[in-house]
DRENDO-1510 file (C-alpha; in Angstrom, 1 decimal, always signed):
<recs>
REC; n; res; u; v; w
REC; 1; MET; -1.4; +39.0; -1.5 .
REC; 2; PRO; -4.4; +37.6; -3.6 .
REC; 3; PRO; -7.1; +40.0; -4.1 .
REC; 4; ILE; -9.6; +39.9; -1.3 .
REC; 5; HIS; -13.1; +40.8; -0.9 .
REC; 6; ILE; -14.8; +41.7; +2.3 .
REC; 7; GLY; -18.5; +42.1; +2.8 .
REC; 8; VAL; -20.1; +43.6; +5.9 .
REC; 9; LEU; -23.7; +42.4; +6.5 .
REC; 10; VAL; -25.6; +45.3; +8.2 .
REC; 11; VAL; -28.6; +44.5; +10.1 .
REC; 12; PRO; -29.7; +48.2; +11.3 .
REC; 13; PRO; -29.4; +49.9; +13.3 .
REC; 14; ILE; -25.8; +49.1; +14.2 .
REC; 15; GLN; -23.1; +51.0; +16.5 .
REC; 16; LEU; -20.4; +52.8; +14.7 .
REC; 17; LEU; -18.1; +51.3; +17.1 .
REC; 18; ASP; -19.0; +47.9; +16.1 .
REC; 19; ILE; -18.2; +48.6; +12.4 .
REC; 20; ALA; -15.0; +50.6; +13.1 .
REC; 21; PRO; -12.6; +47.7; +13.1 .
REC; 22; VAL; -13.2; +47.1; +9.2 .
REC; 23; ASP; -11.0; +50.0; +8.8 .
REC; 24; LEU; -8.1; +48.1; +9.8 .
REC; 25; PHE; -8.5; +46.2; +6.7 .
REC; 26; ALA; -8.6; +49.1; +4.6 .
REC; 27; MET; -5.5; +50.5; +6.0 .
REC; 28; MET; -3.6; +47.4; +4.5 .
REC; 29; THR; -4.0; +49.1; +1.2 .
REC; 30; GLN; -1.2; +50.4; -1.1 .
REC; 31; SER; -2.7; +53.9; -1.3 .
REC; 32; TYR; -3.2; +54.2; +2.4 .
REC; 33; PHE; +0.6; +52.9; +3.2 .
REC; 34; GLU; +1.6; +55.6; +0.4 .
REC; 35; ALA; -0.3; +58.4; +1.9 .
REC; 36; CYS; +1.4; +57.6; +5.2 .
REC; 37; LYS; +4.7; +58.2; +3.2 .
REC; 38; LEU; +5.9; +54.5; +4.4 .
REC; 39; PRO; +9.0; +53.4; +2.8 .
REC; 40; PRO; +8.8; +51.3; -0.4 .
REC; 41; SER; +9.9; +48.1; +1.3 .
REC; 42; LEU; +6.7; +48.3; +3.5 .
REC; 43; VAL; +4.5; +49.5; +0.4 .
REC; 44; ASN; +5.6; +46.5; -1.5 .
REC; 45; LEU; +4.0; +44.3; +1.3 .
REC; 46; SER; +0.3; +46.1; +1.5 .
REC; 47; ILE; -2.7; +45.0; -0.7 .
REC; 48; PRO; -2.6; +46.8; -4.2 .
REC; 49; THR; -5.6; +49.2; -3.6 .
REC; 50; SER; -7.8; +47.7; -6.6 .
REC; 51; ASP; -7.3; +44.1; -5.0 .
REC; 52; LEU; -9.3; +45.0; -1.9 .
REC; 53; THR; -13.1; +45.4; -2.5 .
REC; 54; MET; -15.3; +46.4; +0.6 .
REC; 55; THR; -19.2; +45.7; +0.0 .
REC; 56; TYR; -22.0; +46.9; +2.4 .
REC; 57; ILE; -24.6; +44.6; +2.3 .
REC; 58; ALA; -28.3; +44.8; +4.0 .
REC; 59; HIS; -31.8; +43.1; +3.2 .
REC; 60; SER; -32.8; +46.9; +2.1 .
REC; 61; GLY; -30.9; +46.6; -1.1 .
REC; 62; THR; -28.4; +48.4; -3.4 .
REC; 63; ASN; -28.2; +52.1; -2.8 .
REC; 64; SER; -30.5; +52.2; +0.3 .
REC; 65; THR; -29.4; +53.7; +4.0 .
REC; 66; ALA; -29.1; +52.0; +6.9 .
REC; 67; ASN; -29.6; +53.6; +10.1 .
REC; 68; THR; -26.8; +53.5; +13.0 .
REC; 69; THR; -27.3; +54.3; +16.8 .
REC; 70; ALA; -25.4; +57.5; +16.2 .
REC; 71; SER; -27.8; +58.7; +13.6 .
REC; 72; LEU; -25.4; +58.5; +10.9 .
REC; 73; GLY; -26.8; +56.8; +7.8 .
REC; 74; LEU; -24.7; +54.2; +6.3 .
REC; 75; ALA; -24.6; +53.7; +2.5 .
REC; 76; ILE; -25.3; +50.5; +1.3 .
REC; 77; ASN; -24.3; +49.1; -2.2 .
REC; 78; ALA; -25.5; +45.5; -2.1 .
REC; 79; GLY; -28.8; +43.4; -1.3 .
REC; 80; LEU; -28.5; +39.8; -0.3 .
REC; 81; ASP; -29.4; +38.8; -3.9 .
REC; 82; ASP; -26.7; +40.8; -5.5 .
REC; 83; PRO; -24.4; +38.4; -7.7 .
REC; 84; SER; -21.5; +40.4; -6.6 .
REC; 85; VAL; -21.8; +39.0; -3.0 .
REC; 86; ALA; -23.2; +35.8; -3.9 .
REC; 87; PRO; -21.9; +32.6; -2.0 .
REC; 88; GLY; -18.4; +32.1; -2.9 .
REC; 89; LYS; -17.6; +35.8; -3.9 .
REC; 90; LEU; -16.7; +36.8; -0.7 .
REC; 91; ASP; -13.5; +36.1; +1.5 .
REC; 92; ILE; -14.7; +37.6; +4.6 .
REC; 93; LEU; -18.2; +38.2; +5.9 .
REC; 94; VAL; -18.2; +40.8; +9.0 .
REC; 95; ILE; -21.3; +41.2; +11.3 .
REC; 96; PRO; -21.4; +44.4; +13.4 .
REC; 97; GLY; -23.8; +44.0; +16.1 .
REC; 98; PRO; -27.8; +45.0; +15.6 .
REC; 99; PRO; -29.8; +45.5; +19.0 .
REC; 100; PRO; -29.2; +42.4; +21.3 .
REC; 101; GLY; -32.0; +39.6; +21.2 .
REC; 102; MET; -33.5; +41.4; +17.8 .
REC; 103; GLN; -35.1; +38.6; +15.7 .
REC; 104; MET; -33.5; +38.6; +12.0 .
REC; 105; ASP; -35.5; +38.1; +8.7 .
REC; 106; ALA; -35.2; +34.6; +7.6 .
REC; 107; PRO; -33.3; +35.9; +4.3 .
REC; 108; VAL; -30.7; +37.5; +6.0 .
REC; 109; LEU; -29.8; +34.2; +8.0 .
REC; 110; GLN; -30.1; +32.3; +4.8 .
REC; 111; PHE; -27.2; +34.7; +3.4 .
REC; 112; VAL; -25.2; +33.9; +6.6 .
REC; 113; ARG; -25.8; +30.2; +6.2 .
REC; 114; ARG; -24.9; +29.9; +2.4 .
REC; 115; HIS; -21.8; +31.9; +2.9 .
REC; 116; VAL; -20.4; +29.8; +5.8 .
REC; 117; GLU; -21.3; +26.5; +3.7 .
REC; 118; HIS; -18.9; +27.8; +0.9 .
REC; 119; GLY; -16.1; +28.5; +3.4 .
REC; 120; VAL; -16.3; +32.2; +4.0 .
REC; 121; ASP; -14.4; +33.6; +7.0 .
REC; 122; LEU; -17.1; +34.9; +9.4 .
REC; 123; LEU; -16.2; +37.6; +11.9 .
REC; 124; THR; -19.1; +38.9; +14.3 .
REC; 125; ILE; -18.5; +41.9; +16.3 .
REC; 126; CYS; -20.3; +42.2; +19.7 .
REC; 127; SER; -24.3; +41.4; +19.3 .
REC; 128; GLY; -23.3; +40.5; +15.7 .
REC; 129; VAL; -23.1; +37.1; +17.4 .
REC; 130; PHE; -26.8; +37.0; +17.5 .
REC; 131; VAL; -27.2; +36.9; +13.8 .
REC; 132; ALA; -24.8; +34.0; +13.4 .
REC; 133; ALA; -26.3; +32.1; +16.2 .
REC; 134; GLN; -29.8; +32.4; +14.8 .
REC; 135; ALA; -28.7; +31.4; +11.5 .
REC; 136; GLY; -27.3; +27.9; +13.3 .
REC; 137; VAL; -23.9; +28.2; +12.1 .
REC; 138; LEU; -22.2; +28.5; +15.7 .
REC; 139; ASP; -23.9; +25.1; +16.7 .
REC; 140; GLY; -21.4; +22.7; +18.3 .
REC; 141; LYS; -18.6; +25.6; +17.8 .
REC; 142; CYS; -17.0; +27.7; +20.5 .
REC; 143; ALA; -18.1; +31.4; +20.6 .
REC; 144; THR; -18.3; +34.2; +22.7 .
REC; 145; GLY; -20.3; +37.4; +22.7 .
REC; 146; THR; -20.7; +40.8; +24.8 .
REC; 147; ARG; -20.7; +39.8; +28.4 .
REC; 148; GLY; -23.9; +42.1; +29.2 .
REC; 149; VAL; -26.2; +39.8; +27.3 .
REC; 150; ALA; -24.5; +36.4; +27.8 .
REC; 151; HIS; -27.2; +35.0; +29.5 .
REC; 152; LEU; -29.7; +35.8; +26.8 .
REC; 153; LEU; -27.4; +34.1; +24.4 .
REC; 154; ALA; -26.8; +31.0; +26.4 .
REC; 155; LYS; -30.8; +30.6; +26.8 .
REC; 156; ALA; -31.4; +31.0; +23.3 .
REC; 157; HIS; -28.9; +29.1; +21.9 .
REC; 158; PRO; -28.0; +26.5; +24.1 .
REC; 159; GLN; -26.2; +24.3; +21.6 .
REC; 160; VAL; -23.2; +27.2; +21.0 .
REC; 161; LYS; -20.1; +26.4; +23.2 .
REC; 162; TRP; -20.3; +30.0; +24.7 .
REC; 163; GLU; -16.9; +31.0; +26.3 .
REC; 164; ASP; -16.3; +34.1; +28.8 .
REC; 165; LYS; -13.5; +35.4; +26.6 .
REC; 166; ARG; -12.9; +38.8; +24.7 .
REC; 167; TYR; -12.7; +36.9; +21.1 .
REC; 168; CYS; -13.0; +33.5; +20.1 .
REC; 169; ASN; -11.9; +31.4; +17.1 .
REC; 170; ASP; -13.3; +27.9; +15.9 .
REC; 171; ASP; -12.1; +27.0; +12.5 .
REC; 172; ARG; -13.2; +29.9; +10.2 .
REC; 173; ILE; -15.7; +31.5; +12.6 .
REC; 174; TRP; -14.6; +34.3; +15.0 .
REC; 175; THR; -16.6; +36.3; +17.4 .
REC; 176; SER; -15.9; +38.9; +19.7 .
REC; 177; GLY; -17.2; +40.1; +23.0 .
REC; 178; GLY; -18.2; +43.9; +23.9 .
REC; 179; ILE; -17.8; +46.4; +21.0 .
REC; 180; THR; -14.1; +47.4; +21.4 .
REC; 181; ASN; -13.2; +43.6; +21.6 .
REC; 182; GLY; -13.8; +43.9; +18.0 .
REC; 183; MET; -10.7; +45.6; +17.2 .
REC; 184; ASP; -8.7; +42.9; +19.3 .
REC; 185; MET; -10.3; +40.2; +17.3 .
REC; 186; VAL; -9.8; +41.7; +13.8 .
REC; 187; ALA; -6.3; +42.5; +14.7 .
REC; 188; THR; -5.6; +39.0; +16.0 .
REC; 189; TYR; -7.3; +37.6; +12.8 .
REC; 190; MET; -5.1; +40.0; +10.5 .
REC; 191; ARG; -2.0; +38.4; +12.3 .
REC; 192; HIS; -3.6; +34.9; +11.6 .
REC; 193; ARG; -4.1; +35.9; +7.7 .
REC; 194; TRP; -1.5; +38.0; +7.1 .
REC; 195; PRO; +1.5; +37.7; +9.5 .
REC; 196; GLY; +4.2; +39.9; +9.2 .
REC; 197; ALA; +5.6; +43.5; +8.8 .
REC; 198; ALA; +2.1; +44.8; +6.8 .
REC; 199; THR; -0.1; +44.0; +9.6 .
REC; 200; GLU; +2.2; +45.0; +12.2 .
REC; 201; THR; +2.4; +48.5; +10.7 .
REC; 202; VAL; -1.3; +49.0; +10.5 .
REC; 203; LEU; -1.7; +48.0; +14.0 .
REC; 204; GLU; +1.4; +50.2; +15.0 .
REC; 205; MET; -0.1; +53.3; +13.0 .
REC; 206; ALA; -3.5; +52.5; +14.6 .
REC; 207; GLU; -2.4; +52.1; +17.9 .
REC; 208; VAL; -4.1; +49.0; +18.5 .
REC; 209; VAL; -2.7; +47.1; +21.6 .
REC; 210; VAL; -4.1; +43.5; +21.4 .
REC; 211; ARG; -5.6; +42.5; +24.6 .
REC; 212; PRO; -5.3; +39.1; +26.1 .
REC; 213; GLN; -8.2; +36.7; +25.1 .
REC; 214; GLU; -8.7; +36.0; +28.7 .
REC; 215; TYR; -10.6; +38.9; +30.8 .
REC; 216; GLY; -8.8; +40.5; +33.6 .
REC; 217; THR; -11.9; +39.9; +36.1 .
REC; 218; GLY; -14.2; +36.7; +36.1 .
REC; 219; LYS; -18.2; +36.7; +35.7 .
REC; 220; ALA; -18.3; +37.2; +39.7 .
REC; 221; GLY; -16.3; +40.4; +39.4 .
REC; 222; MET; -18.3; +41.9; +36.5 .
REC; 223; ASN; -21.4; +41.0; +38.3 .
REC; 224; ALA; -20.3; +42.8; +41.5 .
REC; 225; TRP; -19.4; +45.8; +39.1 .
REC; 226; TRP; -23.0; +45.9; +37.8 .
REC; 227; ALA; -24.8; +45.4; +41.2 .
REC; 228; PHE; -22.7; +48.2; +43.1 .
REC; 229; HIS; -23.6; +50.7; +40.1 .
REC; 230; ILE; -27.0; +49.8; +39.8 .
REC; 231; PHE; -27.2; +50.3; +43.7 .
REC; 232; LYS; -25.5; +53.7; +43.3 .
REC; 233; ALA; -27.9; +54.8; +40.5 .
REC; 234; TRP; -30.9; +53.8; +42.6 .
REC; 235; ILE; -29.2; +56.0; +45.6 .
REC; 236; GLY; -28.8; +58.8; +43.4 .
REC; 237; GLY; -32.3; +59.0; +42.2 .
REC; 238; LEU; -33.8; +58.7; +45.5 .
REC; 239; THR; -31.2; +61.8; +46.4 .
REC; 240; GLY; -32.1; +63.8; +43.1 .
REC; 241; GLY; -28.6; +62.9; +41.7 .
REC; 242; ARG; -30.0; +62.9; +38.1 .
REC; 243; LEU; -27.7; +64.2; +35.6 .
REC; 244; GLY; -29.1; +67.4; +34.1 .
REC; 245; ALA; -29.1; +68.6; +30.1 .
REC; 246; HIS; -25.4; +69.8; +30.7 .
REC; 247; GLY; -23.9; +67.0; +32.4 .
REC; 248; ARG; -24.3; +68.4; +35.8 .
REC; 249; LYS; -26.6; +67.2; +38.9 .
REC; 250; ALA; -30.3; +68.5; +38.3 .
</recs>
């Protein structure tokens, strides 16, 4: 495999589950295969550890810390204008999700646009699709996003061909729905980019079972589920069914 540079664009606060799929890339390295005591025939198919670079990028710049919703600080090692992550220097750009509907800073959107113009593979996870949509790189393309805020996406970005799927691919742009759909999407992307034993070994070790692109239930079923549980919560509030500090009804 040729050397590969993966950039992770962090627009805080992000959720750790959103960023978790990037670890599948890290598991493709020779050092990981060797640590798992895999046979040489498989180790030889992995990416030489020195050939895989993962850079965490944020508007806050080098040596800053990005907040996560789980109160864990994420170390940032490049700013938007760092020469090491200039357009053309990244092979893959991953965007985990910030809060849905958050308005992105202009430099962040420009960063995304310039990389897409230079042919990067763009992967958005959950609400990371808001960043790509605001950058305008999804216009005229098929894309998906988390189901819970699909109405916000459709209203704000009608020029995008929104699809109700777990993950979607249009040329070099890959988008995923809810948080764990990012794992399905990255696994599918890896099978597309690196088909063969190395990818299948990683997915087997991580116990990633890729779910179908199509959801098992339609939007009507999803809306009915939400309506039922909202009603149930309302009834619980009337009857004092609120959970206490220890998870028991107060």
